[in-house]
C-alpha positions as CSV (number, residue, x, y, z in Angstrom):
1,M,147.1,69.0,129.0
2,T,146.6,71.4,126.2
3,N,147.8,70.2,122.8
4,K,150.7,72.2,121.4
5,T,150.6,73.9,118.0
6,S,153.2,72.2,115.9
7,I,155.2,74.6,113.6
8,Y,157.5,74.0,110.7
9,I,159.9,76.9,109.7
10,V,161.2,77.4,106.2
11,D,163.8,80.0,105.3
12,D,167.2,79.9,103.6
13,H,168.9,81.9,106.4
14,R,169.8,79.8,109.4
15,I,170.0,82.8,111.7
16,L,166.4,83.7,111.0
17,R,165.3,80.1,111.5
18,D,167.1,79.9,114.8
19,G,165.7,83.2,115.9
20,L,162.1,82.2,115.1
21,R,162.6,78.8,116.8
22,A,163.9,80.4,120.0
23,L,161.0,82.9,120.0
24,L,158.3,80.4,119.3
25,E,159.5,77.9,121.9
26,T,159.2,80.5,124.6
27,R,155.5,79.9,124.4
28,P,154.4,76.7,126.2
29,D,151.7,76.0,123.6
30,F,154.0,76.0,120.6
31,R,156.5,73.4,119.5
32,V,158.8,73.6,116.4
33,V,158.8,70.2,114.7
34,G,161.1,70.8,111.8
35,E,162.8,73.3,109.4
36,A,164.0,73.5,105.8
37,D,166.1,76.0,103.8
38,D,164.4,75.6,100.4
39,G,160.9,75.1,99.0
40,R,161.3,71.5,97.7
41,A,162.7,70.3,101.1
42,A,159.9,72.2,102.8
43,V,157.2,70.3,100.8
44,D,158.9,67.0,101.6
45,G,159.3,67.8,105.3
46,V,155.8,69.1,105.8
47,L,154.2,66.1,104.1
48,K,156.2,63.9,106.4
49,K,155.8,65.8,109.7
50,K,152.2,67.0,109.1
51,P,152.6,70.2,111.3
52,D,149.7,72.4,112.2
53,L,151.3,75.5,110.6
54,V,154.2,76.5,108.4
55,L,156.1,79.7,108.4
56,M,157.3,80.0,104.8
57,D,159.9,82.4,103.3
58,I,159.3,83.4,99.6
59,T,162.7,84.0,98.0
60,M,164.7,80.7,98.2
61,P,166.8,78.6,95.9
62,G,165.0,76.0,93.9
63,L,161.3,76.0,94.5
64,N,160.2,79.4,95.8
65,G,158.0,79.8,98.9
66,I,154.7,80.6,97.1
67,D,154.9,77.6,94.8
68,A,155.9,75.4,97.8
69,A,152.9,76.9,99.7
70,Q,150.6,75.9,96.8
71,L,151.9,72.3,96.8
72,I,151.5,72.1,100.6
73,H,148.0,73.5,100.4
74,D,147.0,71.0,97.6
75,Q,148.5,68.0,99.3
76,A,148.1,68.8,103.0
77,P,145.2,71.3,103.2
78,E,144.9,70.9,107.0
79,T,148.3,72.6,107.4
80,K,148.0,76.3,107.7
81,I,150.5,78.6,106.1
82,I,151.9,82.0,107.0
83,I,154.2,83.6,104.4
84,L,157.3,85.4,105.6
85,S,158.5,88.1,103.2
86,V,160.5,91.3,102.8
87,H,158.0,92.3,100.1
88,S,154.9,94.4,101.0
89,D,153.6,95.0,97.5
90,A,150.1,94.0,96.4
91,E,151.3,91.3,94.0
92,H,153.2,89.3,96.5
93,I,150.3,89.5,99.0
94,Y,147.9,88.4,96.3
95,R,150.0,85.5,95.1
96,A,150.5,84.3,98.7
97,F,146.8,84.1,99.5
98,Q,146.0,82.6,96.0
99,A,148.5,79.9,96.9
100,G,146.6,79.0,100.0
101,A,148.3,81.0,102.7
102,Q,146.2,82.3,105.6
103,G,148.7,84.9,106.8
104,Y,151.3,87.3,105.4
105,L,154.0,88.5,107.8
106,L,156.8,91.0,106.9
107,K,160.2,89.9,108.1
108,E,161.0,93.3,109.5
109,S,158.2,92.9,112.1
110,A,158.3,89.1,112.5
111,G,159.9,89.3,115.9
112,N,157.1,91.4,117.3
113,D,154.2,89.9,115.3
114,V,154.9,86.2,114.8
115,I,153.1,85.1,118.0
116,D,150.0,87.0,117.1
117,A,150.1,85.8,113.5
118,V,150.3,82.2,114.6
119,R,147.5,82.5,117.1
120,D,145.2,84.4,114.7
121,V,145.7,81.9,111.8
122,M,145.3,78.9,114.1
123,A,142.0,80.5,115.3
124,G,140.8,80.6,111.7
125,K,141.5,84.3,111.0
126,Q,143.4,85.8,108.1
127,Y,146.5,87.7,109.2
128,L,148.2,90.7,107.5
129,S,151.4,92.2,109.0
130,S,150.8,95.4,110.9
131,K,153.4,97.1,108.7
132,I,151.3,96.6,105.6
133,T,149.5,99.9,104.8
134,R,145.9,100.5,103.9
135,A,147.0,101.6,100.4
136,E,148.8,98.3,99.9
137,V,145.7,96.3,101.1
138,E,143.6,98.3,98.6
139,D,146.0,97.6,95.8
140,Y,145.8,93.9,96.8
141,T,142.1,94.0,96.6
142,R,142.2,95.5,93.1
143,L,144.8,93.0,92.0
144,R,142.4,90.2,92.9
145,Q,140.4,91.3,89.9
146,T,143.3,90.8,87.5
147,R,145.6,88.0,86.7
148,S,149.3,87.9,87.5
149,P,151.6,87.0,84.6
150,L,153.0,84.2,86.8
151,E,149.7,82.4,86.8
152,M,150.2,81.7,83.1
153,L,153.2,79.5,83.9
154,S,153.0,75.9,85.0
155,L,154.9,74.7,88.1
156,R,157.5,73.1,85.8
157,E,157.9,76.3,83.8
158,K,158.4,78.3,87.0
159,E,161.1,75.9,88.1
160,V,162.9,76.3,84.8
161,L,162.5,80.0,85.0
162,L,163.9,80.2,88.5
163,S,166.9,78.0,87.7
164,T,167.6,80.0,84.5
165,V,167.6,83.4,86.2
166,Q,169.8,82.0,89.0
167,G,172.4,81.2,86.3
168,A,172.1,77.5,85.7
169,T,172.8,76.1,82.2
170,S,170.3,74.0,80.3
171,A,172.4,70.9,81.1
172,E,172.4,71.7,84.8
173,I,168.7,72.3,84.9
174,A,168.1,69.1,83.0
175,I,170.0,67.1,85.6
176,H,168.3,68.8,88.5
177,L,164.7,68.4,87.1
178,G,165.3,65.0,85.4
179,L,164.7,66.3,81.9
180,S,166.7,66.5,78.7
181,P,168.5,69.7,77.8
182,K,166.3,70.0,74.7
183,T,163.2,69.8,76.8
184,V,164.6,72.5,79.1
185,E,165.2,74.7,76.1
186,T,161.6,74.1,74.9
187,Y,160.3,75.1,78.3
188,R,162.4,78.3,78.3
189,S,161.2,79.2,74.8
190,R,157.6,78.7,75.9
191,I,158.2,80.8,79.0
192,M,159.6,83.7,77.0
193,T,156.6,83.5,74.6
194,K,154.1,83.6,77.5
195,L,155.8,86.5,79.2
196,S,156.6,88.4,76.0
197,V,160.3,88.4,76.9
198,D,163.1,88.2,74.2
199,D,166.2,87.1,76.2
200,I,167.7,85.9,79.5
201,T,168.2,89.5,80.6
202,G,164.5,90.1,80.2
203,L,163.7,87.0,82.3
204,V,166.0,88.2,85.0
205,R,164.3,91.6,85.1
206,F,160.9,89.8,85.2
207,A,162.1,87.6,88.1
208,I,163.3,90.5,90.1
209,K,160.1,92.5,89.6
210,H,158.0,89.6,90.7
211,G,160.1,88.7,93.7
212,L,161.4,85.3,92.4
213,I,165.0,86.4,93.0
214,S,166.5,89.1,95.1
215,V,168.9,91.9,94.1
216,D,170.8,91.5,97.4
């Protein structure tokens, strides 16, 4: 009997998770072993379930998908990762592969391409969505020679940044991350310095530009 490829689905929209699960489970050699709706839960679930592959959204509450992918890659390198995204720009593609992903699939074509993406990645190939143009791939190649501003931030700084732009107060962030409010403010000040941003509005603009939050 052929071993089935175990798959873990991560997205903050249940309807998409349900759709992907239904599609994947039409294939006799795939089985969905778990799902999560945010990055932190995804890391915990993947480390517990040890799936062969993760389908990972980028923009989620709490820990974003790219940082979650990095943690999974570091702690469970045998698990392969395909990023699911609405973003087709070079920076998101670059960051995804830098974080350890082996595939990048656009949500608009996920229904048609997800089976091929899983099979290619499990065969050791790198997968790029068929909707990503040659120009975007060339931009991605050029970007590999530069450094994204997000690479200057530590994981903790990224968590503080994301919570801040999602509207959380210093006190709320402190409780969530197990820090003091003063430490949170120190992190925020350090983030602004690194990103050359003067205020919260500037941080929000930065987060939108780099896909940490959506304008939807």
